[in-house]
C-alpha positions in Angstrom: 0.0 0.0 0.2 1.4 3.5 -0.8 0.5 7.2 -0.4 1.9 9.0 -3.5 1.8 12.7 -4.2 1.7 13.9 -7.7 2.5 17.7 -8.3 3.2 19.4 -11.5 3.5 15.8 -13.2 6.1 14.7 -10.7 5.4 11.7 -8.5 6.7 11.6 -4.9 6.3 8.7 -2.3 5.0 9.8 0.9 4.4 6.4 2.8 4.7 2.8 1.9 3.8 -0.4 3.6 4.0 -3.9 2.4 0.8 -5.7 2.9 0.0 -9.3 2.0 -3.5 -10.2 0.6 -5.2 -13.4 -0.6 -6.7 -13.5 -4.2 -10.6 -13.9 -4.3 -11.0 -12.4 -0.7 -12.6 -9.1 -0.3 -11.1 -6.3 1.8 -12.6 -3.3 3.1 -10.5 -0.1 2.5 -11.1 3.0 4.2 -9.1 6.2 3.6 -9.4 9.4 5.9 -8.2 12.7 5.0 -8.1 15.4 7.7 -6.1 18.6 7.0 -2.7 17.3 5.8 -3.0 13.9 7.6 -3.9 10.7 5.5 -4.6 7.4 7.0 -5.6 4.0 5.4 -7.6 1.3 7.1 -7.9 -2.3 6.1 -10.7 -4.2 7.5 -11.0 -1.6 10.3 -7.2 -1.6 11.1 -5.1 1.3 10.4 -2.3 0.2 8.3 -0.7 3.2 6.8 -0.6 7.0 8.1 1.5 10.0 6.9 1.2 13.9 6.6 2.4 16.5 4.2 2.2 20.2 5.0 2.3 21.0 1.3 -1.2 19.4 0.8 -3.9 21.8 1.5 -6.3 20.7 -1.3 -6.6 18.2 -4.3 -8.0 15.0 -5.4 -7.6 11.3 -4.3 -7.6 8.4 -6.6 -7.2 4.6 -6.0 -4.7 2.6 -8.2 -4.1 -1.2 -8.2 -1.1 -2.4 -9.9 -0.2 -5.9 -11.0 -3.6 -7.7 -10.1 
């Protein structure tokens, strides 16, 4: 799992955590953003958190790679 910032076409990784998964299993993903804090929860457990003071507005998107 990873939080990535894209600003002016440049990608910057903010936080990364290797999380295993089982194919064909459904997971509940929740992402919270409050001010400059970002938190990700998987099945109710917080698995990733970070902050970036340069982020005051913008958009969020989900991306899945390699599945």
